[in-house]
Backbone as CSV, one residue per row, in Angstrom:
resi,resn,N_x,N_y,N_z,CA_x,CA_y,CA_z,C_x,C_y,C_z
1,MET,-32.519,-110.156,-74.117,-33.862,-110.470,-74.593,-34.471,-111.553,-73.703
2,LYS,-35.652,-111.294,-73.221,-36.359,-112.285,-72.412,-37.026,-113.294,-73.335
3,ASN,-36.997,-114.548,-72.933,-37.635,-115.590,-73.731,-39.003,-115.974,-73.198
4,GLU,-39.413,-115.364,-72.091,-40.699,-115.732,-71.536,-41.803,-114.832,-72.084
5,PHE,-42.970,-115.397,-72.189,-44.124,-114.649,-72.665,-44.977,-114.302,-71.457
6,ASN,-44.759,-113.127,-70.919,-45.504,-112.740,-69.723,-46.508,-111.624,-70.003
7,PHE,-46.840,-111.406,-71.280,-47.784,-110.343,-71.610,-49.153,-110.594,-70.990
8,ALA,-49.499,-111.834,-70.745,-50.802,-112.149,-70.161,-50.948,-111.531,-68.768
9,ASP,-49.817,-111.341,-68.095,-49.864,-110.698,-66.784,-50.293,-109.245,-66.886
10,ASN,-50.130,-108.648,-68.058,-50.436,-107.235,-68.247,-51.807,-106.984,-68.866
11,ILE,-52.550,-108.045,-69.113,-53.895,-107.910,-69.683,-54.887,-107.681,-68.544
12,ASP,-55.805,-106.761,-68.760,-56.787,-106.421,-67.733,-57.850,-107.525,-67.651
13,LYS,-57.648,-108.426,-66.715,-58.548,-109.575,-66.575,-59.933,-109.162,-66.082
14,THR,-60.014,-108.045,-65.364,-61.314,-107.556,-64.906,-62.176,-107.161,-66.097
15,LYS,-61.582,-106.485,-67.073,-62.338,-106.088,-68.255,-62.759,-107.302,-69.071
16,ILE,-61.887,-108.277,-69.162,-62.236,-109.508,-69.888,-63.415,-110.192,-69.215
17,THR,-63.390,-110.249,-67.890,-64.489,-110.863,-67.143,-65.789,-110.106,-67.388
18,LEU,-65.724,-108.784,-67.368,-66.929,-107.980,-67.604,-67.450,-108.158,-69.026
19,ILE,-66.563,-108.194,-70.002,-66.986,-108.412,-71.389,-67.707,-109.745,-71.499
20,ARG,-67.122,-110.790,-70.940,-67.755,-112.123,-71.016,-69.105,-112.129,-70.324
21,HIS,-69.208,-111.449,-69.185,-70.469,-111.392,-68.444,-71.569,-110.763,-69.301
22,TYR,-71.269,-109.604,-69.888,-72.289,-108.912,-70.668,-72.570,-109.599,-71.999
23,MET,-71.604,-110.299,-72.536,-71.866,-111.097,-73.732,-72.843,-112.224,-73.389
24,ALA,-72.617,-112.849,-72.240,-73.500,-113.944,-71.809,-74.921,-113.429,-71.596
25,GLU,-75.036,-112.218,-71.050,-76.371,-111.631,-70.854,-77.099,-111.453,-72.180
26,LYS,-76.353,-111.226,-73.237,-76.954,-111.052,-74.561,-77.055,-112.375,-75.306
27,GLY,-76.754,-113.480,-74.609,-76.883,-114.801,-75.204,-75.716,-115.209,-76.076
28,MET,-74.615,-114.494,-75.972,-73.444,-114.808,-76.788,-72.528,-115.759,-76.017
29,ASP,-71.862,-116.597,-76.750,-70.951,-117.576,-76.174,-69.582,-116.939,-75.960
30,SER,-68.910,-117.315,-74.878,-67.579,-116.768,-74.622,-66.576,-117.220,-75.682
31,ALA,-66.896,-118.291,-76.401,-66.017,-118.728,-77.487,-65.949,-117.653,-78.575
32,ASP,-67.046,-116.913,-78.768,-67.040,-115.807,-79.725,-66.029,-114.747,-79.304
33,PHE,-66.024,-114.452,-78.007,-65.074,-113.488,-77.472,-63.648,-113.992,-77.661
34,ASP,-63.425,-115.260,-77.319,-62.084,-115.844,-77.448,-61.583,-115.763,-78.884
35,GLU,-62.451,-116.074,-79.836,-62.077,-116.009,-81.251,-61.734,-114.587,-81.666
36,GLN,-62.569,-113.639,-81.260,-62.342,-112.238,-81.622,-61.061,-111.710,-80.980
37,LEU,-60.838,-112.048,-79.714,-59.631,-111.606,-79.018,-58.388,-112.182,-79.684
38,ALA,-58.421,-113.468,-80.008,-57.276,-114.101,-80.672,-57.018,-113.454,-82.033
39,LYS,-58.077,-113.154,-82.768,-57.931,-112.510,-84.078,-57.263,-111.150,-83.932
40,GLU,-57.719,-110.360,-82.974,-57.179,-109.019,-82.805,-55.745,-109.058,-82.269
41,ILE,-55.433,-110.000,-81.398,-54.056,-110.148,-80.918,-53.150,-110.535,-82.074
42,ASN,-53.587,-111.483,-82.903,-52.775,-111.907,-84.050,-52.553,-110.760,-85.034
43,GLU,-53.562,-109.925,-85.226,-53.402,-108.765,-86.110,-52.362,-107.804,-85.545
44,ALA,-52.399,-107.569,-84.243,-51.410,-106.686,-83.606,-50.012,-107.285,-83.677
45,VAL,-49.913,-108.588,-83.488,-48.614,-109.267,-83.577,-48.065,-109.137,-84.994
46,GLU,-48.916,-109.286,-85.996,-48.479,-109.163,-87.386,-47.927,-107.771,-87.665
47,VAL,-48.600,-106.743,-87.155,-48.129,-105.367,-87.337,-46.756,-105.194,-86.700
48,MET,-46.610,-105.666,-85.481,-45.326,-105.539,-84.789,-44.250,-106.384,-85.460
49,TYR,-44.606,-107.560,-85.952,-43.677,-108.448,-86.657,-43.100,-107.729,-87.874
50,ARG,-43.990,-107.104,-88.653,-43.539,-106.378,-89.848,-42.730,-105.132,-89.486
51,LYS,-43.038,-104.553,-88.343,-42.342,-103.337,-87.926,-40.935,-103.623,-87.402
52,TYR,-40.772,-104.702,-86.635,-39.523,-104.932,-85.917,-38.619,-106.018,-86.501
53,VAL,-39.184,-106.987,-87.210,-38.366,-108.078,-87.739,-37.944,-107.703,-89.163
54,PRO,-36.645,-107.695,-89.420,-36.177,-107.314,-90.762,-36.791,-108.192,-91.853
55,ARG,-37.010,-107.588,-93.017,-37.644,-108.282,-94.135,-36.894,-109.560,-94.512
56,ALA,-35.568,-109.501,-94.529,-34.781,-110.686,-94.907,-35.059,-111.846,-93.949
57,VAL,-35.195,-111.540,-92.683,-35.482,-112.584,-91.689,-36.894,-113.127,-91.906
58,ARG,-37.846,-112.237,-92.157,-39.225,-112.682,-92.411,-39.285,-113.575,-93.636
59,GLU,-38.567,-113.191,-94.684,-38.561,-113.998,-95.913,-37.912,-115.355,-95.688
60,LEU,-36.837,-115.378,-94.929,-36.177,-116.653,-94.612,-37.110,-117.537,-93.791
61,PHE,-37.765,-116.945,-92.820,-38.706,-117.691,-91.996,-39.846,-118.246,-92.843
62,ALA,-40.354,-117.458,-93.766,-41.443,-117.906,-94.644,-41.000,-119.064,-95.523
63,GLN,-39.762,-119.005,-96.024,-39.238,-120.108,-96.840,-39.128,-121.380,-96.032
64,GLU,-38.658,-121.267,-94.798,-38.514,-122.439,-93.929,-39.875,-123.037,-93.593
65,ALA,-40.877,-122.193,-93.450,-42.223,-122.672,-93.122,-42.841,-123.473,-94.269
66,LEU,-42.403,-123.187,-95.503,-42.936,-123.896,-96.668,-42.332,-125.295,-96.834
67,ARG,-41.257,-125.558,-96.171,-40.593,-126.871,-96.306,-41.266,-127.941,-95.535
């Protein structure tokens, strides 16, 4: 198992640049894009978390987070 987070290398930075450009043309702030992107990434991570991490581990992790 790799411990490094290199998924950012696989994100299409050209498309991100184009999205930000056209958002700016419409008067939108890139912070709006950043918020939306983070929200959608977190939603995808949650789906994968529930799919791949066993329930017992998730429950243990949730208990530890409450302490």
